[in-house]
C-alpha positions in Angstrom: 23.7 -4.6 239.7 20.1 -4.6 238.8 20.3 -1.0 238.0 23.1 -1.5 235.5 21.4 -4.4 233.8 18.3 -2.4 233.4 20.3 0.4 232.0 21.9 -1.9 229.6 18.6 -3.4 228.6 17.2 0.0 228.2 20.2 1.0 226.1 20.2 -2.0 223.8 17.0 -1.2 221.9 18.3 2.3 221.2 21.6 0.9 220.0 19.8 -1.6 217.8 17.7 1.1 216.4 20.7 3.1 215.6 22.4 0.3 213.7 19.3 -0.4 211.7 19.1 3.3 210.7 22.8 3.1 209.6 22.0 0.1 207.4 19.2 1.9 205.8 21.5 4.8 205.0 24.0 2.4 203.5 21.3 0.8 201.3 20.2 4.1 200.1 23.8 5.0 199.3 24.3 1.8 197.4 21.0 2.4 195.4 22.1 5.9 194.6 25.5 4.8 193.2 24.1 3.1 190.1 21.9 6.2 189.4 24.9 8.4 189.8 27.0 6.2 187.5 24.2 6.2 184.9 24.0 10.0 185.2 27.7 10.3 184.7 27.6 7.9 181.7 24.7 9.9 180.2 26.7 13.1 180.7 29.7 11.5 179.2 27.7 10.3 176.2 26.1 13.7 175.8 29.5 15.3 175.9 30.9 12.7 173.3 27.9 13.3 171.0 28.3 17.0 171.3 32.0 16.5 170.4 31.1 14.5 167.3 28.6 17.1 166.3 31.2 19.8 166.8 33.7 17.7 164.6 31.1 17.2 161.9 30.3 20.9 162.0 34.0 21.6 161.8 34.3 19.3 158.7 31.3 20.9 157.1 32.9 24.3 157.8 36.2 23.2 156.3 34.3 21.8 153.2 32.4 25.0 152.9 35.6 27.0 153.4 37.2 25.0 150.6 34.2 25.6 148.3 32.9 21.9 148.4 29.6 20.4 149.3 29.0 17.0 150.8 27.7 15.7 147.4 30.7 16.9 145.4 32.5 13.6 145.3 29.3 11.7 144.2 28.6 14.3 141.5 32.2 14.0 140.3 31.9 10.3 140.0 28.6 10.6 138.1 30.2 13.2 135.8 33.2 10.8 135.1 30.9 7.9 134.3 28.8 10.1 132.0 32.0 11.3 130.3 33.2 7.8 129.7 29.8 6.8 128.3 29.7 9.8 126.0 33.2 8.9 124.8 32.1 5.4 123.9 29.1 6.7 122.0 31.3 9.0 120.0 33.8 6.3 119.3 31.2 3.8 118.1 29.6 6.5 115.9 32.9 7.3 114.3 33.7 3.7 113.8 30.4 3.0 112.1 30.9 6.1 109.9 34.2 4.8 108.8 32.6 1.4 108.0 30.0 3.0 105.9 32.6 5.0 104.0 34.7 1.9 103.4 31.6 0.1 102.0 30.9 3.0 99.7 34.5 3.1 98.4 34.5 -0.7 98.0 31.4 -0.6 95.8 31.9 2.7 94.1 35.6 2.6 93.1 35.4 -0.6 91.0 32.2 0.6 89.4 33.5 4.0 88.4 36.7 2.6 87.0 35.1 -0.2 85.1 34.6 -0.1 81.4 35.7 -1.4 78.0 39.3 -0.2 78.3 41.6 -3.1 78.4 38.8 -5.4 77.4 40.3 -8.5 75.7 39.0 -8.3 72.1 39.8 -10.6 69.2 40.7 -9.4 65.7 42.2 -11.0 62.6 45.9 -10.4 62.4 45.5 -8.8 58.9 43.0 -6.2 60.2 44.5 -5.4 63.6 46.4 -2.3 62.4 43.3 -0.5 61.2 40.6 -1.4 63.8 41.7 0.4 67.0 42.7 3.7 65.3 39.2 5.0 64.9 37.9 4.7 68.4 41.1 5.8 69.9 41.3 9.0 67.7 37.8 10.0 69.0 38.6 9.3 72.6 36.6 6.1 72.6 37.5 2.8 74.4 40.9 1.3 73.9 40.4 -2.5 74.2 43.3 -5.0 74.4 43.5 -6.5 71.0 44.3 -10.2 70.6 45.2 -11.3 67.1 44.0 -14.5 65.4 44.7 -16.1 62.1 41.1 -17.0 61.1 37.5 -16.2 62.1 37.1 -19.8 63.3 40.0 -19.5 65.7 38.5 -16.2 67.0 35.1 -17.8 67.6 36.8 -20.7 69.5 38.6 -18.3 71.7 35.3 -16.6 72.6 33.7 -19.9 73.5 36.7 -20.9 75.6 36.5 -17.6 77.5 39.9 -16.5 76.4 38.5 -13.2 75.1 35.2 -11.3 75.6 34.4 -11.0 71.9 35.9 -9.9 68.6 35.5 -8.3 65.2 35.9 -9.6 61.6 35.6 -7.0 58.8 34.2 -8.5 55.7 33.4 -7.2 52.3 29.8 -6.3 53.1 29.6 -6.3 56.9 31.5 -6.1 60.1 30.9 -9.3 62.0 30.7 -8.8 65.8 31.1 -11.8 68.1 29.9 -11.5 71.7 29.2 -13.6 74.7 26.4 -12.0 76.7 26.6 -14.7 79.4 30.2 -13.8 80.0 29.1 -10.3 80.9 26.3 -8.1 79.5 28.2 -4.8 79.8 31.1 -6.2 77.8 28.8 -7.6 75.1 27.0 -4.3 74.7 30.3 -2.4 74.5 31.6 -4.7 71.8 28.4 -4.3 69.9 28.7 -0.5 70.0 32.3 -0.6 68.9 31.5 -2.9 66.0 28.7 -0.6 64.9 31.1 2.4 65.0 33.7 0.5 62.9 31.0 -0.4 60.4 29.7 3.1 60.2 33.1 4.5 59.4 33.6 1.8 56.7 30.1 2.2 55.4 29.3 -1.4 56.0 26.5 -3.2 57.7 26.8 -4.9 61.2 26.2 -8.5 61.9 26.1 -9.5 65.6 26.5 -13.1 66.7 26.1 -14.0 70.4 28.1 -17.2 70.9 27.1 -17.6 74.6 23.7 -16.0 75.3 21.6 -16.2 78.4 18.4 -18.4 78.2 15.4 -16.8 76.7 13.6 -16.7 80.0 16.3 -14.4 81.5 18.0 -12.8 78.5 20.0 -10.3 80.7 21.0 -12.7 83.4 19.1 -10.8 86.2 18.9 -13.9 88.3 22.6 -14.4 88.2 23.2 -10.8 89.5 20.6 -11.3 92.2 22.4 -14.4 93.4 25.6 -12.6 94.5 24.5 -11.7 98.0 22.7 -15.0 98.8 25.8 -16.9 97.8 27.8 -14.9 100.3 25.2 -15.3 103.0 25.3 -19.0 102.2 28.7 -18.9 103.8 27.9 -16.6 106.7 24.7 -18.2 107.9 26.1 -21.7 108.5 29.2 -20.4 110.2 27.2 -18.2 112.6 24.4 -20.7 113.1 26.6 -23.7 113.9 28.8 -21.5 116.2 25.7 -20.8 118.2 24.5 -24.4 118.1 27.8 -26.1 118.9 30.0 -23.7 120.9 33.3 -24.7 122.4 36.7 -25.6 121.1 36.0 -29.4 121.0 33.1 -29.0 118.6 35.0 -27.6 115.7 34.5 -30.9 113.8 30.7 -30.8 114.3 30.6 -27.2 113.0 32.6 -28.1 109.9 30.5 -31.1 109.2 27.3 -29.1 109.6 28.6 -26.3 107.4 29.5 -28.9 104.7 26.1 -30.5 104.8 24.4 -27.1 104.6 26.5 -26.0 101.6 25.6 -29.2 99.7 21.8 -28.8 100.4 21.9 -25.0 99.8 23.9 -25.5 96.5 21.2 -27.8 95.1 18.4 -25.4 96.3 19.9 -22.3 94.7 20.7 -24.1 91.5 17.1 -25.4 91.3 15.7 -22.0 91.8 18.0 -20.4 89.2 17.3 -23.1 86.6 13.6 -24.0 87.3 12.1 -20.9 88.7 13.9 -17.9 87.2 15.2 -19.7 84.1 18.7 -18.1 84.5 20.7 -21.4 84.2 20.2 -23.9 81.5 23.2 -26.1 82.0 23.4 -29.5 83.8 21.9 -29.2 87.3 24.3 -31.4 89.3 27.5 -29.7 88.2 26.0 -26.3 88.8 24.8 -27.3 92.2 28.1 -28.8 93.2 29.9 -25.6 92.1 27.6 -23.5 94.2 28.0 -25.8 97.1 31.8 -25.6 96.8 31.6 -21.8 96.8 29.5 -21.7 100.0 31.8 -24.2 101.7 34.8 -22.2 100.8 33.3 -19.2 102.6 31.9 -21.0 105.7 35.0 -23.1 106.3 37.1 -20.0 106.1 34.9 -18.2 108.6 34.9 -21.2 111.0 38.6 -21.6 110.7 39.2 -17.9 111.4 36.9 -18.1 114.4 38.6 -21.2 115.8 42.0 -19.5 115.6 41.2 -15.8 116.3 37.8 -15.8 117.9 35.1 -13.3 117.2 37.7 -10.8 115.7 38.7 -13.4 113.1 35.1 -14.1 112.2 34.3 -10.4 111.9 37.4 -9.8 109.7 36.5 -12.6 107.4 32.9 -11.6 106.9 33.8 -8.0 106.5 36.4 -8.8 103.8 34.0 -10.9 101.8 31.2 -8.4 102.1 33.4 -5.3 101.3 35.7 -6.8 98.7 34.3 -10.2 97.6 30.8 -9.0 96.8 31.6 -5.9 94.6 34.6 -7.6 93.0 32.8 -10.9 92.2 31.8 -9.8 88.7 28.5 -11.7 88.8 26.6 -8.8 87.4 29.2 -7.6 84.9 31.8 -10.3 84.3 35.3 -10.2 85.5 36.6 -8.6 82.3 34.6 -5.5 82.9 36.4 -4.6 86.1 39.8 -2.8 86.2 42.8 -5.2 85.9 43.9 -5.1 89.5 40.4 -5.3 90.9 39.4 -8.1 88.6 42.4 -10.2 89.6 41.7 -9.7 93.3 38.0 -10.5 92.8 38.7 -13.8 91.1 41.0 -14.8 93.9 38.2 -14.5 96.5 35.5 -17.1 96.9 32.6 -15.0 95.6 34.3 -14.2 92.4 35.7 -17.7 91.9 32.3 -19.2 92.6 30.6 -16.9 90.0 33.2 -17.7 87.4 32.8 -21.4 88.0 29.0 -21.1 87.7 29.3 -19.1 84.4 31.7 -21.7 82.9 29.5 -24.6 83.9 26.2 -23.1 82.8 27.0 -21.3 79.6 30.4 -22.3 78.3 30.4 -26.1 78.5 32.9 -26.1 81.4 35.4 -23.8 79.7 37.5 -21.7 82.0 36.5 -23.6 85.2 39.9 -25.0 86.2 41.3 -21.8 87.8 38.2 -20.9 89.9 37.9 -24.6 91.0 41.4 -24.5 92.3 40.8 -21.2 94.1 37.7 -22.5 95.9 39.4 -25.8 96.9 42.3 -23.7 98.2 40.0 -21.7 100.4 38.4 -24.8 101.8 41.8 -26.2 102.6 42.8 -22.9 104.2 39.8 -23.0 106.5 40.5 -26.6 107.5 44.2 -25.7 108.2 43.1 -22.8 110.4 40.8 -25.1 112.4 43.5 -27.7 112.7 46.1 -25.2 113.9 43.7 -23.8 116.5 43.1 -27.4 117.7 46.8 -28.1 118.0 47.6 -24.9 120.0 47.7 -25.3 123.7 44.5 -24.3 125.5 44.4 -21.2 127.6 45.4 -22.0 131.2 46.8 -25.4 130.4 50.3 -24.3 131.1 49.3 -22.7 134.4 47.5 -25.9 135.4 50.6 -27.9 134.6 
């Protein structure tokens, strides 16, 4: 009994020691498992990274086999953008070249085709058959002859701007009637024709200027110089008030501002031309109001075109007045000096009508001002109608919002 108990007691420590050693082995095994898992994960990551490298190498090999490099697509994009930019540069250069060409044609064609041919010239009915034959036989100018019964009737027609001038052949001299303020080139041509007629008839020449420029500006240089400022007097308020009062609801403010500017600028220009350069010697108020109406006709038209068509309409209006209205205005030469078609078109545009109104008011006691006055009023109403039409049209996006 005692011997078995002692054996058991002697065996227990050994058995206890054996279990503790097994537990330690188990702990070591459990600690080793995470390390093994980490090692396997690292091996798997390394294998996956190696696979990606192999795939990338394979893609590069395929690109190289196809003759491409990794930057080919980026280079192609940059090349396409450069090509589009170059195309725009070429297009703008071509468009600007066309614009310059049109400007040259607009200024050069009327000038090269202008002259005394078809110039309305008054003669006495009894002398009409003999007067044109000499110049025409020598290839000279062929004016349009208008027949009158008496010298007084002919002179009245010149003062009323019905004709540019005329001839009366007397017993001792050829009387030449001109109106320099109506157009210096026409007056000079009529004087030359009268001298030719007198030379062939072996007579003297007497020249009477029925509508001269003031002595301070005998050639009307100030009137010629006013052509461009008169057009800019319509452009500047349109562009300026568009910048100051943008938006569709402010059309009324822009029109009111342009009207006020035209009135003030009209008096300013008239004062300079009459008091500073001495070009005008007529009544200041009618001259200033005529100039103001001409500027208002331009600015209202530009504002109306912008209200209806936007920037395209404004550009088209300004381009038309600069390319056609300016060279065809006849401020420097007079409308009669231009070819028939060009002269008619020029007088239907605001610059030409404004110049004709100013000539009649300043130098001809208001003669011949009805037609240009109606033209300018018509352009003002046209601009107002465009602005009203733009205001009545539905706004963009209103139908979608509804």
